[in-house]
C-alpha positions as CSV (number, residue, x, y, z in Angstrom):
1,M,34.9,3.1,18.6
2,H,37.6,5.1,16.9
3,K,41.2,3.3,17.2
4,P,44.0,5.9,17.1
5,S,46.3,5.5,14.2
6,V,50.1,6.0,14.3
7,L,52.8,5.9,11.7
8,I,56.1,4.7,12.6
9,T,59.2,5.2,10.5
10,G,62.3,3.1,11.3
11,A,59.8,0.6,12.4
12,S,62.0,-2.4,12.0
13,G,64.7,-1.0,14.4
14,F,65.3,-1.6,17.9
15,I,63.0,1.0,19.4
16,G,60.6,0.7,16.5
17,T,60.0,-3.0,17.0
18,H,59.2,-2.3,20.8
19,L,56.9,0.5,19.8
20,I,54.9,-1.6,17.4
21,R,54.1,-4.1,20.1
22,F,53.4,-1.2,22.7
23,F,51.0,0.6,20.4
24,L,49.1,-2.6,19.3
25,K,48.7,-3.7,23.0
26,H,47.3,-0.2,23.8
27,G,44.6,-0.3,21.0
28,Y,46.3,1.6,18.2
29,E,46.2,0.9,14.5
30,V,49.8,0.8,13.5
31,I,51.3,1.8,10.1
32,A,55.0,0.7,10.0
33,L,57.5,2.0,7.4
34,S,60.4,-0.2,6.7
35,R,62.9,-0.7,3.8
36,Q,62.1,-4.5,3.8
37,Q,58.8,-5.9,2.8
38,R,57.0,-7.6,5.7
39,E,53.7,-9.3,6.2
40,S,51.0,-7.2,7.5
41,S,48.5,-8.5,10.3
42,Y,45.5,-7.4,12.1
43,G,46.1,-3.9,13.3
44,L,49.5,-3.6,11.7
45,T,50.2,-2.5,8.1
46,W,53.6,-2.8,6.9
47,V,54.8,-0.3,4.0
48,T,58.1,0.2,2.2
49,D,57.1,3.7,0.8
50,F,54.8,6.5,1.9
51,E,52.8,6.3,-1.2
52,Q,51.7,2.7,-0.1
53,I,49.9,4.1,3.0
54,P,46.3,3.5,2.7
55,N,45.1,5.8,5.4
56,T,43.7,9.1,4.4
57,H,43.9,10.1,8.4
58,I,46.7,9.6,10.6
59,D,46.4,10.7,14.3
60,Y,50.1,10.5,15.3
61,V,53.6,9.9,13.8
62,V,56.8,8.7,15.4
63,N,59.8,9.3,13.1
64,L,62.8,7.1,14.1
65,A,64.5,6.6,10.7
66,G,68.2,6.7,10.7
67,E,71.1,4.3,10.4
68,S,73.0,3.5,13.7
69,V,76.0,5.8,14.3
70,G,77.8,2.9,16.1
71,K,78.2,0.6,13.0
72,G,80.8,1.3,10.6
73,R,83.8,3.8,11.0
74,W,83.1,7.3,10.5
75,T,84.6,7.8,7.0
76,P,83.3,10.6,4.9
77,K,81.3,8.2,2.9
78,R,79.8,6.8,6.2
79,K,79.0,10.3,7.6
80,Q,77.2,11.2,4.5
81,Q,75.1,7.9,4.8
82,L,74.2,8.7,8.5
83,L,73.1,12.2,7.4
84,E,71.1,11.2,4.5
85,S,69.2,8.3,6.3
86,R,67.9,11.0,8.7
87,V,67.3,14.0,6.7
88,Q,66.1,12.6,3.6
89,T,63.6,10.3,5.3
90,T,62.4,13.1,7.5
91,T,61.9,15.5,4.6
92,A,60.2,13.0,2.6
93,L,57.8,12.3,5.5
94,Y,56.7,15.8,5.8
95,H,56.2,16.1,2.0
96,Y,54.1,13.1,1.9
97,L,51.9,14.5,4.7
98,M,51.6,17.8,3.0
99,Q,50.7,16.4,-0.4
100,A,48.2,13.9,1.2
101,K,46.8,16.8,3.3
102,I,47.2,14.7,6.4
103,M,47.6,16.8,9.6
104,P,48.5,14.5,12.5
105,E,47.7,15.7,16.0
106,T,51.3,15.2,17.1
107,I,54.6,14.2,15.4
108,I,57.6,12.9,17.3
109,S,60.9,13.0,15.5
110,G,64.0,11.5,16.8
111,S,67.4,13.0,17.7
112,A,70.0,12.3,20.2
113,V,71.9,13.6,23.2
114,G,74.9,13.7,20.7
115,Y,73.5,17.2,20.1
116,Y,75.3,18.6,23.0
117,G,78.7,17.3,21.9
118,I,81.5,16.5,24.3
119,D,83.6,18.1,27.1
120,P,87.1,18.7,25.8
121,S,88.3,19.3,29.3
122,L,87.3,15.9,30.2
123,T,86.0,17.2,33.7
124,W,82.2,16.9,32.9
125,Q,81.2,19.5,35.4
126,Q,78.1,20.7,33.5
127,V,74.7,19.1,33.0
128,C,72.8,20.0,29.9
129,T,69.3,20.7,29.6
130,E,67.2,21.4,26.4
131,D,68.4,25.0,26.6
132,S,72.2,24.1,26.3
133,P,74.0,24.9,23.1
134,S,75.1,22.3,20.5
135,Q,78.7,22.1,19.1
136,S,80.5,22.1,15.8
137,I,81.6,18.5,15.9
138,F,80.0,15.6,13.5
139,M,77.7,14.0,16.0
140,A,76.2,17.3,17.2
141,E,75.9,18.6,13.7
142,L,74.3,15.6,12.5
143,C,71.6,16.0,15.3
144,Q,71.3,19.7,14.5
145,K,70.4,18.9,10.8
146,W,68.2,16.0,11.7
147,E,66.1,18.2,13.9
148,Y,65.9,21.1,11.5
149,S,64.7,18.6,8.8
150,A,61.7,18.3,10.9
151,L,61.2,21.7,12.6
152,Q,61.4,23.6,9.4
153,F,57.9,22.5,8.6
154,S,56.3,24.8,11.2
155,Q,52.8,24.2,10.4
156,F,52.9,20.6,12.1
157,N,52.9,20.0,15.9
158,T,56.3,18.5,15.9
159,K,58.3,17.5,19.1
160,I,61.8,16.4,19.1
161,I,63.1,13.6,21.5
162,R,66.9,13.6,22.3
163,L,67.4,10.1,23.2
164,G,70.3,8.7,25.3
165,V,71.5,5.2,25.0
166,V,68.4,3.1,25.2
167,F,68.8,0.0,27.4
168,G,66.6,-2.9,26.5
169,K,66.7,-6.7,25.8
170,R,67.2,-8.5,22.5
171,G,68.7,-5.5,20.7
172,G,70.3,-2.1,21.3
173,I,73.9,-1.7,22.5
174,L,73.2,-2.9,26.2
175,P,74.2,-6.6,25.4
176,Q,77.5,-5.3,23.8
177,M,78.2,-3.0,26.9
178,L,77.6,-5.9,29.3
179,L,79.6,-8.7,27.5
180,P,83.1,-7.8,28.6
181,I,81.8,-7.4,32.1
182,K,80.0,-10.7,32.1
183,L,83.2,-12.4,30.9
184,G,85.2,-10.8,33.9
185,L,87.3,-8.8,31.4
186,V,87.2,-5.2,31.1
187,G,85.7,-2.9,33.7
188,K,86.8,0.8,33.5
189,I,87.2,2.5,30.0
190,G,89.5,5.4,29.7
191,N,89.4,7.4,33.1
192,G,86.0,6.0,33.8
193,Q,84.5,9.4,34.6
194,Q,82.7,10.0,31.3
195,P,79.0,10.1,31.1
196,V,76.8,7.0,30.4
197,V,73.5,8.8,29.4
198,W,71.0,6.1,29.3
199,V,67.2,5.3,29.5
200,H,65.1,2.2,29.8
201,I,63.2,1.1,26.8
202,H,60.2,0.9,29.0
203,D,60.4,4.6,29.7
204,V,61.2,5.4,26.2
205,L,57.8,3.8,25.0
206,R,55.8,5.3,27.8
207,A,57.3,8.8,27.2
208,I,56.6,8.7,23.4
209,E,52.9,8.0,24.1
210,F,52.9,10.6,26.8
211,L,54.3,13.2,24.4
212,L,51.9,12.3,21.7
213,R,48.9,12.8,23.7
214,T,49.9,15.5,26.2
215,P,49.8,19.2,25.2
216,T,53.2,20.7,25.9
217,Q,54.6,24.1,25.4
218,A,58.0,22.8,25.0
219,R,59.0,21.2,21.5
220,I,62.5,19.6,22.5
221,F,62.6,16.9,25.1
222,N,65.7,15.0,26.5
223,L,64.6,11.5,26.9
224,V,67.1,10.2,29.3
225,A,67.1,8.9,32.9
226,P,67.0,11.6,35.6
227,T,70.1,10.2,37.4
228,L,73.7,11.0,36.3
229,T,75.8,7.8,35.7
230,H,79.6,7.7,35.2
231,Q,81.0,4.9,33.1
232,V,82.8,3.4,36.1
233,D,79.6,3.4,37.9
234,F,77.9,1.3,35.1
235,S,80.8,-1.1,35.3
236,I,80.6,-1.4,39.1
237,Q,76.9,-1.9,39.2
238,A,77.0,-4.6,36.3
239,A,79.8,-6.4,37.7
240,Q,78.0,-6.6,41.1
241,L,74.8,-7.7,39.4
242,F,76.7,-10.6,37.5
243,K,79.0,-11.3,40.5
244,K,82.1,-10.6,38.4
245,R,85.3,-8.8,39.1
246,P,86.7,-7.4,35.7
247,F,90.6,-7.3,35.9
248,L,91.4,-5.1,32.9
249,N,91.0,-1.4,32.4
250,A,90.8,-0.3,28.8
251,P,92.9,2.7,28.1
252,A,91.5,5.6,26.1
253,W,94.4,5.4,23.5
254,L,93.2,2.0,22.3
255,F,89.8,3.2,21.5
256,N,91.2,6.5,19.9
257,T,93.7,4.3,17.7
258,L,90.9,1.9,16.6
259,M,88.0,4.1,16.2
260,G,89.4,7.6,15.5
261,E,86.8,10.5,15.8
262,Q,84.1,7.7,16.6
263,A,85.7,6.9,19.9
264,Q,84.0,10.2,21.2
265,L,80.9,7.8,21.6
266,I,82.6,5.9,24.3
267,L,85.2,8.2,25.8
268,N,83.3,11.5,26.0
269,G,80.0,13.1,25.9
270,Q,77.9,15.5,28.3
271,F,75.6,14.7,31.2
272,V,72.0,15.5,30.2
273,A,68.9,16.0,32.4
274,P,65.4,15.5,31.1
275,K,64.1,18.8,32.5
276,N,61.3,19.6,30.0
277,L,60.0,16.0,30.3
278,T,59.7,16.1,34.0
279,Q,58.3,19.6,34.1
280,A,55.6,18.4,31.7
281,G,54.5,15.8,34.3
282,F,56.2,12.6,33.2
283,V,57.4,10.1,35.7
284,F,60.1,7.6,35.0
285,H,59.7,4.1,36.2
286,F,63.4,3.5,36.1
287,Q,65.2,6.4,37.6
288,G,68.4,4.4,38.8
289,L,70.8,2.4,37.0
290,E,70.9,-0.5,39.6
291,H,67.0,-0.8,39.2
292,A,67.2,-0.6,35.4
293,L,70.0,-3.3,35.1
294,S,68.3,-5.6,37.6
295,N,65.1,-5.4,35.6
296,L,66.8,-6.1,32.3
297,S,68.8,-9.0,33.7
298,Q,65.6,-11.0,34.6
299,G,64.3,-13.8,32.5
300,K,61.5,-11.8,31.3
301,T,61.3,-7.9,31.5
302,R,58.7,-6.9,34.0
303,R,57.4,-3.6,34.8
304,P,58.0,-2.2,38.3
305,A,55.4,-2.4,40.8
306,V,54.3,1.1,40.3
307,T,51.2,2.6,38.7
308,D,50.5,6.0,37.5
309,P,48.3,7.6,35.0
310,Q,50.9,7.1,32.3
311,D,50.6,3.4,32.1
């Protein structure tokens, strides 16, 4: 019986690590690209360069390569590093596939909801869909160039996922977001009305496989939970979950002073809806914040008691 093969770039990152376990559990052969040499095992082949890939046929590709936008202040040098880590790896991926004459059934390439930029008015009245325009600020332009580096190779069946903040255990940004609340310190940040655009890691994994295997007309997909969440809502839900009452509010000027332009990641953004994904038939298991946080606070992350054809 043929085992479908999937190549993952950025495989040692937070999402990539979860994807490897997910695909192995579901019977895939996994080729994992990472900058660090790792030991391969049954069903899993680690490589540090595309030329090391032994396969002459690859069914699917998930391209997640890119350094974290949250690490390191956005100096001109750091901005260039963030851009190159995305664009250069993505371009090299497609050049490898062309040279090796490999035509995967589907390629999923990463992006982020930063594509939609910020709301300068700080009112957040709009909800962005995949048809909404981008902006001419750094994080939006970073996503634009990242997406173009994949979509320019039009002979491939490429789908773009614009990810929100991925909530999961043992990695990602959620533990850092929860720490000041667990300590009973900081609750509201800025005016508290700014969007927290999130998605549970379980739904990320399911959605990626869904998009790999489901024919779709759309090529761009917002991979975010379908409910809208303000920062103060996140703080309240988390405080109730951990039975805490944070007594400090963190003013916007503090983050602007410490982080400069990068403070946009915390103080601003846009509400985003997963229109194309839901229209394609995908059903989120974790639609509300309370359900997601409760699940992730358990000793072991358990799937909800829901079954559907996407399991």
